[in-house]
N, C-alpha and C positions, 0 to 999 in steps of 0.2 A: 265530778260529773255524776249526776244521778241517772239511773236507768229507768226509773218509773216514779210515779207518785201514787199515794194511796187514794183510791177512788171511793170505796165503800167497804164497810165491814158487814159480812153476811152471816146471819145466825140461822142454823137449821133448827127446826122446832115442829111440834105437832100441829100448831094452829097459828099461822103467820099473822092473821088479822088481830088475834088476841094479844100476841106478844108485841106487835107493833103498837097496839093501843097502850100497853103498859109503858113502853119506852117513850111514847108521845106524851103521856102524863108526867113522866119523870123529867124528860129533856126538852119538851116542847116540840113543835112541828105537827104536821098533819100527814097521816099515812096515806099513801097512794097505792091502790091495788091494781095489779096487772094480772090478767089471766090469759094463758096460752093453752087452749084445750083444757086438760085436766090439771095442769100445773098452775099454781098460784104463787105470786111473788109480791111482796109488799115493800115499798120503799118508804123511808122516813128521812126527810131532809131535816137535819138537826140545826136549828139556828146557831150560827157561829161555830159549828163543829163538823166532824166527819159524819157523812151520811151512814145510816144503818139500813140494812135490807134483811128481809125475813123470808125463808123458803120452807115449804113443807117438806118434811123428811119422814117417809113411811118407816115405821119401826124405830123412831127416834128414841134414844136412851140418853138421859141427861148425864153430864159428867158427875163424878163423885168427888166431893171436896170435904175435908182432905181424905185421901185414901192412899195407903201404901201400894195398892194394887193397880191404880190407874191415875193418869195425869188429869188435871183439870182442863187441859188443852189450851185455853186462854181465858182471860177475864177482862172486863172493862173497868177502868178507874174513872169514877165520876166525881168531879171536884165540886164540893159544896161549901157554903159559908157557915152553916150551922148543922153539925152532925146530928144533934138530937131532933131538930125539925125535919131534916131530910129522912132520918130513920123512921120517924112517925109517918111521913108521907109514903115511903116505899112499902112499909108494912101494910098500910091501909089499902094499897094497890095490889097486894098479893105476894110481895116478896117474903122470903123466909130467911131468918138469921142463920148464918153458918158459923161466924166467929165475931160476935159483937159484944161480948161480956166485958172486955178490957176497955173501960171508959177513959183511960189515960192515954191511949194511942191516938194517933191522928187519922186512923182509918178503921172501918168496920166492914166485915164481909157478909154478903147476902147472896141468895139465889133468886133469880127472877122466876116468874110463874112456870117457865119451862125447865128450870133447873140450872141455867147458866150462872156461874158465879160472877159477882161484880162487887166492887168496893166503893163505898162512899168515903171520900178522902177530903179532909180539911187540911190540905198540904200547902 
């Protein structure tokens, strides 16, 4: 018996609209903005996948990957059919390579524009 089911993955970031736009280009979907006073929250319903949400985090500091001094906290594995085509697309959208030199592996690691690590996986 399960106690819960995953509802949404929430990413802290300095600019929720911008980061939601990045992931909408990568995964599909349309960002929906909710504002409660000064707080802004952006939902992204991903077609056929787990929804993502983005919230502003004052003083946001991106995770460091890899780093012996700090953990990456978590990362997203994004399944793709063509690693080279997906890499070209995410780099054009503002992703930065973190560990993408080994072209023999079935995955490559990048950071989104806010610094969260994610993998493109042809798994």
